C-alpha positions in Angstrom: -96.7 -39.0 84.1 -97.9 -41.1 87.9 -101.3 -41.5 87.4 -102.5 -43.2 91.5 -104.7 -45.2 90.8 -107.8 -45.8 94.1 -109.6 -49.3 94.4 -110.9 -51.7 97.6 -112.3 -54.5 98.0 -111.0 -58.0 96.8 -114.0 -57.5 94.2 -112.4 -55.0 92.5 -108.9 -56.1 91.8 -108.7 -57.7 88.7 -110.5 -55.1 87.2 -107.9 -52.3 88.6 -104.9 -54.9 88.0 -106.6 -55.3 84.3 -106.2 -51.3 84.4 -103.0 -51.0 85.6 -101.6 -53.2 82.3 -104.2 -51.3 80.2 -103.7 -47.8 81.0 -100.0 -48.0 79.6 -101.4 -50.1 76.2 -103.0 -47.0 75.3 -100.6 -43.9 77.0 -97.0 -45.8 76.8 -96.1 -42.7 78.7 -98.1 -42.6 82.1 -97.2 -44.7 84.7 -99.9 -46.1 87.3 -99.5 -46.8 90.4 -101.6 -49.4 93.0 -101.1 -50.0 96.1 -101.1 -53.7 95.0 -98.7 -54.2 92.8 -96.4 -51.1 93.5 -95.5 -51.1 97.0 -92.3 -52.8 97.9 -92.6 -55.7 100.1 -91.4 -55.3 103.3 -92.0 -51.5 103.6 -94.5 -50.2 106.1 -97.6 -49.6 103.2 -98.5 -46.6 104.9 -95.5 -44.8 104.7 -95.7 -45.8 100.8 -99.4 -44.9 100.3 -98.4 -41.5 101.5 -95.5 -41.0 99.6 -97.1 -42.3 96.3 -100.3 -39.6 97.1 -98.0 -37.0 97.4 -95.9 -37.2 93.9 -99.0 -37.8 92.7 -100.4 -36.1 89.0 -103.7 -37.9 88.5 -105.9 -39.9 90.3 -108.6 -42.4 88.6 -110.8 -43.7 91.8 -111.7 -47.4 91.0 -115.9 -46.8 91.9 -118.1 -49.6 92.2 -121.8 -50.1 94.2 -120.2 -52.5 96.6 -117.0 -50.3 97.4 -118.3 -45.8 97.4 -118.7 -45.9 100.4 -115.0 -47.1 101.4 -112.8 -45.2 104.1 -109.9 -45.9 102.2 -110.7 -44.7 98.8 -112.7 -41.2 99.4 -109.3 -40.4 102.4 -107.5 -41.3 99.1 -109.8 -39.3 96.9 -109.6 -36.3 99.0 -105.5 -36.5 99.5 -105.5 -36.5 95.8 -107.2 -33.4 95.1 -105.4 -31.4 97.7 -102.1 -31.9 95.9 -103.4 -31.8 92.1 -106.8 -30.3 92.5 -110.1 -31.5 91.8 -110.2 -32.3 88.5 -107.5 -33.9 88.4 -109.3 -36.8 90.1 -112.2 -38.9 88.5 -114.0 -41.3 89.4 -114.2 -44.5 86.8 -117.8 -45.7 87.3 -118.0 -50.2 86.9 -121.9 -51.2 87.8 -123.2 -47.4 89.3 -124.4 -44.6 87.0 -123.8 -41.1 88.1 -126.5 -39.9 89.9 -126.0 -43.3 93.1 -122.6 -41.9 93.4 -122.9 -40.2 97.2 -120.3 -39.2 100.2 -117.5 -37.1 98.9 -116.9 -38.6 95.8 -120.2 -37.1 94.4 -118.2 -33.5 93.8 -116.2 -35.4 91.4 -116.8 -35.5 87.5 -116.7 -39.2 87.0 -116.5 -41.2 84.2 -118.7 -44.1 83.0 -116.3 -47.4 82.3 -118.9 -48.6 79.7 -119.5 -45.4 77.5 -117.0 -44.6 74.9 -116.9 -41.0 74.7 -116.9 -40.7 78.3 -113.6 -43.0 78.2 -112.0 -41.3 75.7 -112.4 -38.0 77.2 -110.5 -39.4 80.2 -107.9 -40.3 78.7 -107.8 -36.8 76.7 -107.7 -35.4 80.6 -104.4 -37.5 80.9 -102.8 -37.0 77.5 -102.9 -32.8 78.0 -101.5 -33.4 81.4 -98.4 -35.4 80.2 -94.7 -32.6 80.1 -95.0 -34.1 76.1 -98.4 -34.7 74.5 -99.6 -37.1 71.8 -101.2 -35.4 69.1 -105.4 -35.4 70.0 -105.9 -37.5 67.8 -103.9 -40.4 68.9 -105.2 -41.5 72.0 -108.6 -42.0 69.8 -106.9 -44.6 67.4 -105.5 -45.9 70.6 -108.8 -46.5 72.1 -110.4 -47.0 68.8 -107.4 -50.9 69.3 -107.8 -51.4 73.4 -111.7 -50.4 73.7 -113.0 -54.5 73.0 -110.6 -56.0 76.0 -111.5 -52.6 78.5 -115.7 -53.3 77.9 -114.8 -57.2 78.2 -113.0 -56.6 80.7 -116.1 -54.0 82.4 -118.7 -56.7 81.6 -116.6 -59.7 83.1 -116.9 -57.2 86.6 -120.8 -56.9 86.1 -121.3 -60.0 85.9 -119.4 -61.7 88.5 -120.3 -59.7 91.0 -123.9 -58.7 91.8 -125.3 -55.9 93.4 -126.6 -55.1 96.1 -127.9 -51.6 95.9 -127.2 -50.9 99.1 -126.8 -46.7 99.7 -125.4 -45.9 102.7 -125.7 -42.2 104.1 -123.3 -39.1 103.9 -122.7 -39.6 107.8 -121.7 -43.2 108.0 -119.0 -42.7 105.3 -117.8 -39.7 106.9 -117.7 -41.2 110.6 -115.9 -44.5 108.6 -113.4 -41.1 107.0 -112.8 -40.2 110.2 -111.8 -43.1 112.0 -109.4 -43.6 108.9 -108.4 -41.0 109.5 -107.2 -41.1 113.5 -105.5 -44.3 112.5 -103.1 -42.7 109.8 -102.2 -40.2 112.2 -101.1 -42.9 114.7 -98.4 -43.5 111.6 -96.6 -40.7 112.2 -96.7 -39.5 116.1 -93.0 -36.8 115.1 -95.3 -35.5 113.1 -96.4 -31.1 113.3 -99.9 -32.5 114.1 -101.3 -29.4 115.5 -101.1 -27.7 111.9 -102.9 -30.5 110.3 -105.9 -30.0 108.5 -107.6 -31.8 105.4 -111.2 -30.7 104.7 -113.5 -33.2 103.4 -117.0 -31.9 102.2 -119.9 -32.9 100.5 -123.1 -30.8 100.3 -124.2 -29.7 103.1 -121.5 -32.3 105.0 -117.6 -31.1 106.7 -115.1 -32.6 107.9 -112.9 -30.0 109.2 -109.5 -32.3 110.8 -105.9 -30.7 112.8 -106.0 -33.2 115.2 -106.8 -36.7 113.8 -107.2 -37.4 118.4 -109.8 -34.7 118.4 -111.8 -34.1 115.1 -115.2 -34.1 114.5 -117.6 -33.8 111.5 -120.0 -31.1 111.8 -123.5 -31.8 110.6 -124.1 -28.1 110.4 -128.5 -27.0 111.0 -130.6 -27.1 108.1 -132.0 -23.4 107.6 -135.2 -25.7 105.7 -135.8 -28.3 108.7 -133.8 -26.8 111.8 -131.9 -30.4 112.6 -128.3 -31.4 111.8 
């Protein structure tokens, strides 16, 4: 089963490369996919990325305080959730708490990478979706063996990347997502653009897209404050 790993930022790359290999050690029938390792040289990256998103069964979004507002991460998470369902997209938090997650990604059930029980639940969820699942006890046994290396990788990431504590607004994040989606639309000029419809929602904030060139962001009027 393919597991799409979404990530952003050069600081996160080393951890994601580790996670790509680590998942296969814990559940061998899983086939992790990350753009840095799995897009063939010479292939148009956006074409391949789109194909991989369509064929994804489960998504892990590696999320950091610095990268959670990345338009790429938000776009990929939305695309995966549309294909396989919201329950199959899991943000893996490296250096921020669950209450620190903002924007569209806050709608997903996140996992703290430092919490062994939460990581075990993530592995059990992946295992349950396999065509031929392992016995319920095997993910726990494999995690017992591989947990120290994951813990060390998260600790190394936190030591190497300072936490800025910067939090961006939903408006800023969705504006960047809109710009990215418009750029993506230019890679497929022959598609029937009138049929495209992407819906990203975060609390009172909605992004409706039919044509990337004419898309806009709708911030509905607040019934309490009367402001947009």
